[in-house]
N, C-alpha and C positions, 0 to 999 in steps of 0.2 A: 503493499500499497504503499510504505515510505517512496519508494522509486515511483512509483506510478503518480503522485503528486510532482513530487523532483520534475518529471517531467512534464506532468501540465504545467508547470512555472516556465519551465524552459522555451518551452513551444509559446506561452503567452508573452514573454520577454524579446522571444523572433521574430511575431506577427507584430508584435508592437514597432522591432525596428524596421520592418520591412514593408511597412505602411498599409498591412492586411486588415484592419482592426476597424476600417468603414469610416471612422472618426473624419469628417469633412477638415475640422483644423485639431493637425494632430502634435501635442508636444514632441516633440524630437527626443526619444531615448538616447541615455548617456548611461557610460559604466555606471557612474555614480546614483543613475534613477533605477535602474534595472535590477537591484537587489532587494527595491520597494515593493513588496509586492502582498501587501495588507488585503484584508477581504472582510467588510464589514458582515456583522448580522444585519439578515432584515428589519425593518422599523415592523411594528407592529400596534403599537399604540401609544396612546398622547402620555406625555410625561406627567407625574404629578409629586409636588413635593410631603413626605412626610416622615415625621420627627427631624426635619432636618435634611433632610438627603432626597436626591431625586431620583425615584422608582418610577418603574413600569406597571401596568396595568395587573401583575402578578408577584407586585412587592419586590422587585429585584431594584438593586441599586444598580445607577448608572451616574458615572463618571462622564462631564461632559470633555472632551481634549480638542482643541478645534483649533481652527485657524479664519482671523478676519478676512475678509474682501474689501479691502482697504484701496479708494481711488477708482474706483467701478461704479457705481450708481451715483456717487460725489466727489469729484474732483478735488483732493486738497493737494494745492499747487506747490507746496514743498517736495513735493514726491511727484511733480509731473512733470509737463513737458513746458511748460511756459518757464522763459530764459528770465533771471533776475527778480526770482519770488522775492516778495514783501506778505509783512504779516498782516497789510490793508486788503490784500487779492484773495477772491474767494470764487465758488462755480457760478456764484449768482453772475459776480463781475466777467466773465467767460461768456454766460449767453449774452448778457446784454452789447458787446463788443462784437460778437460773432452777429448777433442780430441785427445791430444796426449795419454790419459791412453787409452780410448778405441776405438776410430777412428771417422770418421765421423760418418756415418750408425749410430750405434749406440747412438753419441751425441745425434743425431736428433733425436733419438725416444724418449730418454729423455727429451729432449725439449719440444716435443710433446705432452708426457704425463705431463706432468707439467702443458702444456697450457691447457689442458683438463680437470683437475681436480681441477685447481686454480678461473676458471671463467667457471660456468655449465650455461645450460640453465633454473634450478633453480636457480641461483643467478641472473640471467634477472627477472625472473620473480619477486623475493622479492625486488627487486631495484623500482620494480611499487608497490607493495605493502606497502612500506616504505614512498613512495610519490615523487619520483624523476621523473623528465621527461626529464632528461637531463645522459647521459653519456660522460665523455671524456678518449680516450684511448691512452695512452702512449704506441709510438711502435719505432722502432729505423732500420735503413735501412737494418739491416743482417736478418731480419723475411722477409728480401723480395731478398737479395743480396750476394754476393760473397764481399770478402772482397776487391777485384779489380774491382767493380762497377758491374759485369755480373750478369745477373739475378741466381736463386737457380735452374731455370726450363727454356725452352724453351716457352713451351707455358703458357701464365700466368695465365689459369683456375686449372694448375696444381701446381701454386707456392702456399708453408704455407701461405707465409703472405696475400695473396690475400685472400686466402680459406678462413681463421678466419675470418677476415674482412667482408669476404661473409658473416659468419656467425653469426658475432654478428651483425650484420645493422639488418636482417633479423630476429635475434630473438627480438632486440630494437623495430623494427619496430611493431611486436604483440603485444607488449607492451607500446606500445603509448611513448618509449623513444627515443627523437635526441641523435644523436652520433656528436659528435666533435673529429676528427681524429688530433692527436696531433703527430708531430714531435720529440719526446722526444731525438732522439738523430741520429741525420746527418750524412751523411760520413764523417770521417776525426772528426766530436765532431763540434759541434757551441760554445761550452765554456769547459775550461779547466774541468769543472768537473765530476766527473764521473757517475753521472745519465744522459749524453752522452751514456754512456755505457763501456766508456773508458776513466781513466783518463789523465791530464795530455798532451791533444793537441789541440784543439783548431785550427783546419787545414784546415775549411771548406773555409775561409774566402783568403785564402794565397797560395792553393794547386787547380787550375783550375781542376783537374781528379776527384777532390770533390765534387766539385760545379757543374762540367756538371754530375755525379754520382746523386745529390739530385734535380737536375732539372729533370733528366730521373726520378726518382722515383714517385715524385709529376704530372709530366705530366702522368703515367700511372693511377695512383689513382684517379686523378680530371677525367682521361678521362670512366674511369671505374664507376664512381659512381655519375657523371656529371647529370642523370637523378633522381637521388634517393631523397626523399624527408626527409628520414629518417636523412641522412647526414646533420646536421647544418653547421656545418663550417668547414675549412681546417686551423687548428694552423698551421704554416709553420714550428716557432723551437721553440723549448721550451726553453724557461731561455736564450736565446742567452748572451754572453758572462758573465756567472756568474763565475769570475775566481777568487773572492775573497779569503784572508784570506791564507789558506791551501798550495795555487798552485802559485808556480814561473813558468817563462820561459820566452821564445821569444814571445807568442803569447798569456800574462798572463794579457793585456789591462785593466785597471780598468774600472768596468761595463759602466761607467756614461760620461769614458775619450774623447778625440777628435777624439783619433784612433776606438774605439771600437764602438762610434755611425757611423761612416765615413762607416766603413767593415758592420756593419750590416744590416744597409740599404742600405748596395749598395747589400745587398746577398738577402734583403726581393724584394729588384727591381725586382731581376732576378727570384726570384721563382712566384711572383706576377705573371708576364710576362708568366712565364714555364704554370703554374695553367690556366690563363685566353685566351692562348691558344687553350686547347679544353674545358672548364669551365666557361660561364658567367653567370651562376645561382647563386653559394653558395655562400655565405660570407665566408671570409680570415679573419684571425687571425694576429695580429702583437700583439706581446708581449713587454710590455717597461721590464718588469717584475717587479722590485721592482716601479719604477716614469714613467708616463708621459712624462716626458721632453726630452725625449731621440727618442720618436715618430716620423715619416714626418707628416706632412702637407700633408692629402691625396688627395689635391684641386692641391695641386702644382705637384702633379705627375700623377694627374688623377685617380687613384687609385676610385672606386668602390665598393659599397655592404662590408662594413668594420667593424670588430668590433675589436675592442682595448683593451688590454689585461695587467691587471698587477695580481700578484701573491702577496697576505696580511698575511703576518706571524706575522702582530704588536701584540703587548699585550699591549697596551696602548690606552686607546679610543681618546687622542689628535693626534698618529698619523692616526689609524682609521680615523676619520673624516678627517686628513688630503688627504689620500689619495682616499677616497670618494668625494672628495668633485674635487681631480683632475681629477676626471673621469667625475664628474656632468660638469667639465669645458671641456674639450676636445669634450665630445657629444653636448655641444650649439653651443661650436668653429666652428667644424669639420663634426659634423652628425653624427659623427660615431657611430655604438651603443657601448656599455663599458658591460666588461666581468672578475669577476673574478673567474680567469679560477685556481686558487688552492686559499685553506686557510685552516688555522688550529691558532684562536684566542684564544685559550688554555679561560683562563679565565673570557674572553673579547668576546669567540664568541657569546652570545647573545645580547650584545652590536653590535658587526660587523655586524649580518647576518641581524640584526632587520633594521640597517643603509641601508644596500645593499636593503632591499625588501622594503624599504619605497619610495627607489629614483629607483625603478624600472631597478636594477643593475643586471643584471645577474650572477649567481654564482655556481662556484662547489668545492664543497668539496674535502682534499685531508684528507682519501681515504677510500675506500673500504674497506679491512682487508691490516693487517700487522699479520707481524712474528716478537716473539721476542721485540716488542717496548713497553712495557706497552699497557695502553687503551689509551691514548690523540691519539691517530691519528689515529685510523680505527674503522668505525662503527662495523665492528669484527674485535676482538684480539685473536692473539692465542699463548701460547709459546709451540711451535711445539717442541723445543728444535733445537739441530744444529746437522748439519752432516758434517764429515769433507770430503767434496768431494776430499781432497789427497790420502785419506788411504782407503774409503768404497770399495767396489765392485761395478760391474755395477749393481748386483741383488740389494744389500742394499739400493741403491739411487731409484733405479725405485719402487721398494717396500715402500720408504721414498716416496716417490708422489704418488702413489698410495696412500696411507691410509692414509696420513697427513695432505693433502692439503684440502681437503674438507671443507665447510666453516660450515657442521654440525660439526666440529670440534672447531668451533669456538666459543666464547664468545660476545653476543651482546648487544654492548656498548649504553646503551641507552640515556646515558647522550648525547651524540654526537646527538641526534637527535630532541634537541630544536629549531634547526635552520630553518627544515621543514616549507614553506610555509602554511598558511592554507587553 
C-alpha cells in the first residue's frame, strides 16, 4: 500500500510538471514545491465554538492554520505595482485615477483581469498541497457597492463581489479549505489606515449612512452563505482603529483609548446583530488587533459562537508569550475560540507558530503572495517591477495584469513554510 501511495504521489507530481492536470493557469512546479502533496479531508459541516474550541458537528476539534489572500480583492499599494508608495494612497485612489483616465467600464475590466490572474484555481490547489486548511480573504465594500452604498448590480447573482466569493468558496470547498470572510475595508473606513482602501477617513463610526451600508452588506453576505460549511467565520472589521503613527485628524483616536473602544464595540454590536438576523450558524470574529483588553465580554451582550482575534507582528519572544497568554486567558474566561488572524514574526516565527500550535490557537499567515516587498512577507514573492498607472496606457496596464501576476512568475519562499502543522 505504501508503494502504491508513493507511486501516486510521484505520478501527480509528474503530471503537474508536464502540464496535464487541466488547469488553465497552472503554477509552475519546481523542486521545492513538488515535496508538498498535502490532501485535506472533505468539509462536511459548519464549524462552531464549544467550550472555547472550534469543533465540527460531531464535536471534533478543528485548528485552522491558513494563509491570507492579501492584495487580491483589496489592493494594498505597499505590496503592489504602484511606484513611490506612500501611506496616503489606497485602492480607492487607484480606482479614481483609472476611472478618470479610462472610464468606469474599462476600469472594471482592469480590476477583473487583475483579480482573475492574481488568484486562480491553481493557487487554491497549491494552497492545499502546501498544507493549509484555511484562507482568510480580505475584501472591501467597493467589490459590491458604489461609493454611495448602492449595489453595483440590481441582481445579486450578477454582482462581481458575490461572483468572486462564490467562486472562491466553491474552489476552496473542493480542496478542503475553510474560508474566513474578512471585511478589510468597510464603508467610510473603520480606521485611518490606507489598508481600508482609502486613508484618513475612519467615518464608519460617525457617519450613519456608512454604518447602514456596512449593515446592509454584512446582512447580504451572511444571508447568501448561511448554509455553507466552507465558510468558517465572518470577520466583521479588519483592524478597527488602526490609527497610529502617520495619521492625524478628527477621528484618529488612539487604538485603545476610551473613545476608540466605545465606537468600535458599538459598531461590532450593530454588525453582529445584522449578521445574526439572517445567520445563527457561523462563527463571528471580533478583532482586538494588538490587545484583547479592548474586546467586549460576550456573555454580557449575549454574543454566541464567537472567535476572538489578534494580529501578531511581534518580533520579541517575551511579547509573543504575552499575547498568546492573553488569548488563552480570554478563551478560559469567556469560552470564545481564539485566532491569530494575521502574523509575521520574522526571525521569531518558528518560536511563535510553535506557541500557537501547542496551545490550539488557530493562525493565518500574512500573506500568500506579494510584489516588490522582498522575500520576508509572502509564501510567493516577485519583483514584478512597477507600472506607473498615471502615464501607462490602458493596453499597457491590461498586458501587465495579464502577464505579470500569475504565481508561476513568483519565487517560492520555502523559509516561510516552517510554521505548517505536521
